[in-house]
C-alpha positions, 0 to 999 in steps of 0.5 A: 500500499502508498505510493504506487499500486498495482490497481488499474483505477488509482495511483496510490493507495491510502489505508488510515488503517487496517482490518475489516468485518466481512459483510455480504458475499463479495467478501467471502475470498477477502483479499485484504484478510488473506494477506493482512492476517492470514499472511502477515498477521498483522491483525485479527478480523471480524467484529471480535477483531483489532484495527490498527491505526497506520504510522504518523509517517504513513499519514503525512504521504497525501500531503507530499504528493499533493505538492508534486506534479503529476501527470500521463503520457499520451504515448504510452499512458504512464502516470507518474510524478515528473520532477520539475526539471523533467516535466517534459519527460516520460518517465515510462518511456522517455518521450521528450515531447511536451506535446505528448504529456499532460499534468494531471490528477493523482488518484488515491484508493482510500482503503484498500485493506480497511473500511472507512465507514464499520461502525468502531468507536476506535475509528471514529476519531480516525475518520475525523483525520481522515476528512481532514486531510481530503480538504487538506490535499485538494490537488488529490482525487479521493477514491473511497470505497464502502460496503457500510454505505448506510452508516455514512450520513450519520457518521458525516452528519449529513455534511456534503463530500469534498469536491475532490471525493468520489464514494462508491459502493461495493454491489457484487450481486443485484441485491447489493447493488439496489440496497447499496444504491438507493442509500448512496443516491441520497448522500452529497457527493459529486461523484457516486459510483458501483464497485461490480467487483466480484461480479458474482452474477448479471446485474439489471442497472434499470431496476433502480433510479439511475439519476447520478452514478457517474462510474462502473468499476466491473471485475471477475473475483481472483485467487484459487478460490474465485467463484463464477463469472460470465463474459457476457455479463460483463459486455452487457453491464458495459452496453448499459452504461453507455445507454445511461451515459455512465463511464465504464472500466474493466478492471479483470476478467480472471474468475471461472469462467462458466461453461464456454465463456473463456476470456474477455473480449480484447475491445472490452479489455480497452475500455478504461474510462474515468469521471472527472472527480476534483 
């Protein structure tokens, strides 16, 4: 976690604390638990487990990121910090043509190893610190994902989120999509999104009032115990997003394929759309 990440839809990750509780069907094979508890023994997962705040040094990283020039190369699409004396040089392909480089905003995924809105008393002061951090880093785009959307309004006292924050919900199946979107749709946040990952079944977006969603991330489950995933689910979800004018990001399709569905089409792999956040 930190400055760089392999997660395709963000540039960096930030975890103000570590630890969570499995909540719904998508959590069955939680990668964060497998990593932080099972492998590294840093925390204990679940309602009786612990939540570990990360170090003061780690908490200062976003303030440093906020001051650094950041951009994307038009040639190789590398996104990285560009040092002032190398402002027109891509760190990925080395291209030095200024016309191929565009300043951009660093996208930071908050809480890949925890959930900021889990109802735990020890998290409350950390949550206040993090809200302040978002406000104090206006050059960063914060992407916040939660399974505990029902707690957000009370925990924020109904205040609107900063303009540089996108808030999303995990929507692994139709039931979780409808339940969580109903709550998210009423919150005061500029960019609202759905993380359909792991996608466990076909999802029909038209069953709810879709006024407001800006982005959908789609992905299969990974790992040895991954569950079934059908490529037509992802294709149909993409088509629904196009009909509703929603940005779509195809993250991964490495889940166990059902029937004869062997792979994600090349054209869909290339769909990596982003909303404008800050």
